[in-house]
N, C-alpha and C positions, 0 to 999 in steps of 0.2 A: 888198650884204647887206641894207641897209634896204629896197630895192625887193623883194627876195625875201621878207623877213619880211612886208612889207605885202601882197604877193600871197597868201602863205599865209593871212594873217589874213582877207583878203577871201573866200577860198575857204571857210574855216571858217564865217564869218558867213553866207555864202550857203547852205551846207549846213544850218545850224541853222534859218534862216528857212524853207527848203524843208520840213524835217521838221515845223515848227510849222504850216505851211499845210496839209500832208497830214493832220495830226492834227485840225486844226480842221474840215477837210472831213468826216473820218470821224465826229467827235463831233457835227457838225451833222446829218449823215445819221442817226446813231443817235438823237439827240434828236428829230428829226422823226418817226422811226418810233415812238418811245415816245409822242409826243403823239398820233399817229394811233391807236395801240393803246389809249391812255387814253380817247380820245373814243369808240372803239368799245365799250369795256367800260362806259362811262357810259351809252351808249345802251341797252345790254342790261340795265342796272340792276344790274350787278355791282359789288362793292366794289372801289374803285380802290386795290389793294395788289399789290405784286409777289409777296409770299409771305404769304397770309392765315394767321393762327394756327390750329393744329389745334383742332377742336371737342372740348370736354370731355365731351360726352354721346354715347352710341351712337345712331346714326341708325336709325330704324325704317324698313324698306322701305316705299315708298309703297303698294304693292298690299296689304300686310298692314294698314297703317293705314286705308286706305279700307274694307277688308272689316270691320274692327273697328268703325269709325264707322257703317257702314251697318247692321250688326247691332244696335248700340246704339240707333240712331235708330228702327229697326223695333220694338225692345223697348218703347219709350216711345210708340209709336203714330204716329211720323212717317214713314209709308211714302213719301209724296211726296218728302220731303227725302232719304231714303235712295236712292230711284230716281234723283233728279236728281244726287246725288253720284256714283253709279255711272256714269251717262251722261256727266257732265262729265269724269271721270277715266279713263273707258274701262276700268274694273275692275268685275267682277261679284263680289258677295259670295260666291256659290257657283255651281258649275256647275249646269246644268239637271238633270242626272242626280241630283245630290244633293237638289235640291228635290223631284224626283219620288220619291226614296227616302224622304224624310221623310213625304210624303203616303201612300205605300204602307204604311209601318209604322203610320201613324195610322189607316188604315182596315182594317188587318189583312189586306192583300193580300200574303201571304207569297211566293207564286210571283213576283209582279212585283218585290217587294223583292229577292229572290234574283237575279233577272235583272239588276237595276240594280247590285247589288253586283259582279257579274261584269264590268260595264262600268267599274267604278272600281278594282278590285283583282284579283289573281290569286293562285294558289298557296295557301300557308298563311294569308295574310291573308284571302283570300276564304273559306277554309274556316272560320276563326274567326268571321267575320261570319255565315256561314250557320248555324253552330251556335247563335249568339245568337238568330237569327230563329226557328229551329225549336224552341228551348227555350221561347220565349214562346208560339208556336203550341200546343205541347203543354200548357203551363200553362193557357191560356185554354180549350182544349177540356175539360180536366178540371174546371175551375171552373164550366163551363157544364153539367156532367153528361154530356158526350158521351164516355164512356170508350172506346167502340169506335174512334171517329175518333182519339182520343189514342193508343191502342195502334198504330193504323195509321201515324200520324205518327212514333212512336218507332221502328217497325220499318222503314218504307220511306224515311224521311227522315234521322232522326238516326243510326240504326245504320250507314248507308252512309257516314258521314263518318269512320269509324274510321281513324286515321292509321296508315300503314305504318311511319313513323319519326317521330322528334321533329322538328317544323317547324324548318327552318333559320333562320328569322328570329327564333326564340326561343332556340335552343340554342347556336348557334355551334359545333356539332359535339360538344358534351359531353353525356354521358348522366346525370351526377350531378345529382340534382334541386336540391340546395342551390346548386350552381354555376350551374344554369340560371337560378334566380331572380336571382342577382347579375349575369348577363350579358344579361338581357332588353334587347332593343333597342327594342321597341315596348311601349307601355303597355297590355298585354293584360289584360283583366279577370280577376280571380281565378277566377271561375266558368268562364271559358274555359281559363285556364292549367292548372287541375287536370285537364283532359281532353286535354292536349297529348301525353300518352304513351299507349301501348296499355293499360297497367295503369290509368292514371287515367281513360281513356275508358271502359273496361269498368266501373269503379267508378261513374262517372257514369251509365251506362246502368242499372245495378242500382238505384241510388238513385232514378232517375226511374221505373223500373218498379214499385218498391215504393209509389210514390204512387198508382198506379192503384187499388189496393185501398181507398183512402180517398176515392174520387170522390164518394161520397154523404155524407161527413162533412166539410163545408167548413171547420169550425173547426180540425179536425185536418189537413186537406189543405193549408191555407195554411202551417201550421208545417212540414209535411213538405217542401213545395216550397222553402221558405226554407232549411231545413237541407241540402237537396240542391243549393242554390245555383242553382236554376232561377229562382226569384223572388229579387229583391234582399232581403237580410235587413233586418229592422227598418224596412221601408218599408210604406207603405199598399198594401194588396192590390188597390186599385181598378184597373180596366183602363187608364185614362188614365195613371195614375202609372207602372204597370209597363211600358207601351209607351214612355214617355219614358225609362225606365231601359234598355230594350232598345235604343232609339236611341243612348243613350250608350255601351252596350257595342259596338254596331256601329261607332260613331265611333272608339272606342279601338282597334278591330281594323284599321281601314282605314289606309292610308299617311297620315302626318302632313300636316296642312294641307288635305286634301281637304274635310273637313267641320268647320265651326267648332263647338266645344262651346257649349252654351247660355250666354248672358250672359257671353261671354268677356271683354269689356272690363271689366265689373264685377268679375269674378274677378281680373283683373290689378290693378285699382285696390285691391281688398281686400288682395292680396299686398303692394302698395306701402305700404298703411297699416300692415300688420303689420310690415313691414321697418322703417318709421320708428319704430314703438313699440319694436322690439327694439334699435334703436340708442340709445334714450333711457334713460340710466342711472337716472333718477329718475322714470320714467313712473308716474303714479298718478292718471290720469283715465280716464273711460270711453272705450272705443274710438270710440263715436259722436261724442265731442267732439274727435276728432283730424281736423283739416281736411287735405285733399289740396292745398289751394291755397297753403299755406305750409309751410316745413320745421317739423317737430314737435320741440320742445325743452321739457322741463319744468324749471323752475328749482327748485332744492333747497328754498329757503325758502318756495315756494308750495305744495309738495305733500308734503314729508316732515315728519312730526311730530317736532320736535327740541327743543321748548320745554316745560318743566315748567309746567303750568297749574293743578295742584291737588295737595295733599297730604292723603290720607285717613288719619287716625290713630285709627281705631276699635278697634284691638287693643292688648293689653297685653304682647304678646310677638312673636316672629318670625312673619312672614306667609309661608306656604309655597306658597299657590296663589291664583290670581285668574282669574276667568272672566266675560266679558260675557254677558248674555242674547242670544238670537238677534235680537231687535228692537233691541238696542243701548241700551235705556232703563234697564237695571239692571246692577249689578255685584255679584258674589258673591266673598267672600274667605274663605280658610281659614287658621287660625293655630295656632301651637304652644300658645296659651293655652286651647285646647279649644273655641273658639267659631268660628262663621261669621257674617260680617256681610253684610247685603244693603243695597246703596246704590241709591237712585233718582237717575237722572241726567236733568237737564233742560238740554240744550245750547242750546235756543232762547230761554230766559229771558235777561234782561239785568241783571246778568251771569249766565253759566251757573251752575247750581246742582248740588251733589251732597249728598244728604240720606241719612243712615243711618236706615233705616226698620225693620229687624229685626236683632236679635242672636239667632242660633240656638245655644242652649246645651243640653247633655244628654250629650255625650260626656265621658268621664272622663279621656281622654288626648288628646294633640295631634291636630288634624285634618290629614290629608295631602292631601285632595282635595275639590273641590266641583264638581258638574256640573248644568247646566240641562237640563230636558226640551225636546224639540223645539218644544213650544208655549209654553214659558216659564212653565207653570203649576206645575211641581214642581221641587224641588231634591233631589239626593242628596248626602249627605256621607259620606266614608270617613275612618276614624280609626285610630290606633295601638292602640285597645282591641279591635280585631277586629270592631267593629260597623259596620253600614251603616244610615243613617237616611234616611227619606223625609219631606220637608217640603212643606207647602203654601206656595207663594211669596206668595200674596195676604196671608195673615195671619201667616206664620211659625210655623205649628203643625206639630209632629211627628206624623204620622199612622201611622208604622210604624217599627219597629226590627227589624233582621234581623241574625242572627249565626250563621254556619256556619263561620267561619274563626277559628282559634285564635291567630293572630298578626296583625301589622300589615296592614291593608288599604291598599294603596298607591294604588289608582286605581279609577275607575268611569266608565261610559259608557252612554249610552242607545241603544236600538235606533232606527232611523230613524222608525218609526211611533209611537214614544213609549209602546208597550204594555209594555215590559220594559226592564231595564237589567242591566248586567254589572258585577261587582266582582271584583278580583283582588288577591292579596297574596303575602307571602313564605312562607306555609305550603304552597305548591305547589297551591293550589286556586283555581279561577276559577269563579264561579257566575253563572248567568243567572236573574234574579229577575223574577217578575211583580209587578203593582201590589198584590197581596194578600200579598206576602211569601213566596210559595211558590217553591221552586227548580224551574225548568223543565229545566235542563241543568247538568252540572258537568264541567269539565275538570281533570285532575290530572296532576302530573308535572313542572311547571316553576314555579320561583320567578318571580313577576311583579313587575317594578319599575314598569311602566306599561302602559296599554292604551288602545285607542281603537277605534271602529267606523267603517269607511269604506264608502261606496257610490258607485261611479262611475255616470255617466249610463247608464241601460239595463242596469246590471249588478246582481248580487245583493250583499247586505250581507256584509261580512267583518269578523271580529274580529281585530284586530292586537294581539299581546302582545309586550312587550319582556321578554326573559328574561335572567337573570343568567349563563347559560351561553353567551354570545356568539351568541345566536340571536334572530331576530324571527319569531314564528310567525303565519301568516296562515290563519285558518279561514273557509271559505266556508259560510254558513248554508244555502245552497240545495243544494250538492252534498255537504256534510259532509266535504269534503276539506281536509286541512291541509298547508300547504307552509311551507318555512323560508327565510328570508334569513339568510345567515351573515355575521356581523360579525367584526372583528379583535379586539374586546375586549368585555367585558360592557356591556350597554346600560342606561343610567340612566333615560332617558325618550324619548318619541317624540311626534310630532304629525303629523296628516294634513291635507293641503290640503282645502278645502271641496269641490272637484270629485272628490276621491278618487284623483287621478292621481299625487300626490307624497307622500312620507313623509320627515319629518325624524327622524333618530336621533341623540340626544346621547350621547356617550361620556365616560367619566370623565376622559379626557385632554384635555377641553375641545374636542375636535373634534366637528363636526356633519356628518353625512353626509346627502346628499339622494339618496333612492332613487326610481326611477321605477316606479310600480305599474301603468302602462298597458302591460302585457306579455301580457295574456290569461292563459292557463293557466300560462305559464312565469314563474318568479321571476327577477329580475335577479341577476347574479352579481357585480356590482361597483357601487358608488355612482356616481351621475351627477356629483356634485360634492362637494367638501369645503370646509367653512368652519371657520376656526380663529380663536378669540379670543386675541389676543396678551396673555395674562395669565401671571403667574408662579405663580399659585395654581391648583390643579386637583385633582380626584379626591376631594374630601372630602364634597361635598354634591350633592344632586340638583338639576340646573338644567333648567328646562322651557322650551325655545325654542318659537317659533310662526311661522306664515306671517302675512303682513299686506299691506294695500293692495289696490288694485283687482286682481282676478284672482290674489291671493296672490303678487304679484311680488317681495315683500320677505321676507327671513328676518331675524328679530330674536331676540336671546338675551340673557339676563342673564349674570352671571359672578361668580366669587368675589372679583374685584378691585373690586366695587361699581359697575361700569360696564355700560352696555347697548351692544351691538354691532348694527349694522344693515347687511345685505348685499343686493346685487341677486341674486335667486334664479337668474337665467339666466346671468349672467356670473361670479358669484362675487366681484365687486368689493366691497370694504368701503366703504360710503357714509358712515358716521358712527360715532363713539364718544361716548356720552352719559354724562357724570358727573352726580351729584346725590344718589345714595343714600350712606348711611354704613355699609352692611354688604352682605353677599352678596345679589345680586339673584337670588332663587330661581325666579321665574316671570314671564313676560310674556304678555299676550294682547291681540290687536288687535281693536278694535270691528268686528264683522261688518257693522254697518249704517253705519259712518262710516269711510271710508278714511284719515281724517286724525287719528284718536285711537287711542292704545293705553294700556294700564295695565301697571305693573310692581309686583311684591311683593318685599319685602326683609326681611332680618334686623334692619333698623333700626326694625321695628314699624310701618312705613308702607306704604301703597299710593300710588303717584303716577300721575297722569294726564299724558299728553304730547300736545301739539297743535302746530299750525303756529306759526311765528314771529309771525303776525298775530293769533293767538288771544289773548283777554284771560284773565286769571286767573279761576278759578271761585270761587264762594262756597260754602264747605263748612259743613254743619250736622251735628254729631255728637249724636245722641240715640237711644234714650230714656234712656241712663244719664248723659248730660251730658259 
């Protein structure tokens, strides 16, 4: 038995040793292979890792990157560098046909341009590009006074492009026009899109034909061509500019990627900068100061005014309104004590100074509003006595007193050119006054709690009135058309952004609605955003919020709980709540010339200036009454 056990043990040990020897040979072989692969990867300059971590960034295709860099190099005059980059990478910025198309449009060779378009696209895409080319040819012929050739172009070239059906690349098989716009696959220019149906094309032909009669009146012809969308609207009518616009229209009609838009890399970098700004909750610096070389982050203490730097105590009763001059060097306040104060601000002195230079007295009842003229030479005050007074800001002299309203005047605002101003009140009258105190126009029918005048870039001035019947009325001074924004409750006050694109509406429930006015002729049906002050008190007093900071990116408002609330306009996030006042904060106003200073007016008889945490306290001088 011992011999048998010993034999069995020997067999087991032998089997175990054999398995270890086989495993060693396999591991040795695998290790050898791994060493060879490692040396091979090292020779190729690859990272020696079995499983490299995934990249956190999206890789840009090499050919697109080369094309963008080559275009950017040419834009700054480095033609040799661009050519060398293309040669070294084997990627051309654009095909030869595209280069020839650019040259053909530049020298107005429309037949050659049309032939090259056919080399690059077909079907509806080519037809849209042809239409863009022939519209430019038609416009140039008219502007040169060659009406007969323009008519021939319209008849023999443009009219023959009439579509038999809606282009498939635009419609996806749907005939409803609103659905077409939502399902557009290509970035077709509006001027081309409105001719993509038979009805639209016929309307385009009629509009172009109507321009022929104005061939000898160039000042009217340019406007007619722009209204017909033959020439780009609001653009220089010079030939070079319009040909570049035509080239852009052709590029948008062609298949994506064939033709690079002008300065494409700069456009992408600008988008990246705007994206970085949008992500920064406290952004309050000029866009030109945002570097693309590092991540953009604004620190709250560096850019948001949260420190009380001065207390202006020039009034003997509640302060109901406050407004900076447009140059930011003066501050006007209106009070229940029946007076208005004008303060001179000198932030450059050491320490900064605020000096009371004028006390405007003459109203017999409390003042509700004060407004600076666009050139800061004049002030208008509105009061509960139904009077409006015009003051010379330089010496504080009252030069005119106007009264057409029988009850409280709640607000006033200047026309953009400073030639007239508007006042409104609770007696359902709104008056447009000239500088001589004459009424130029009168609106009746609505009790007005607040008003302002807005003018977007390139647009006409509009009078915006907050009415107590849950409406905000918008009157266009150019078209004399009035439209309404419908609110959920009566409106207590409003404020427009400096660019005229946004409107703040304050409601008695302490809610603030942000409305987007950049809708053209259509009024928005719902607010873009809502801001709510977390206060237990609401509905008793008029609170006047405002925009603030660089590009009006902040919304700031007082409240009946004596605090000031600051939000991010775009995200709606609450950035800070500022204590300090001992009574209701009735109005706030951000310095239009200094993005780091704003003022607040309160029932505690004071006006307070707010600055950055790094700002020093101001020296305040109250005179002439001591």
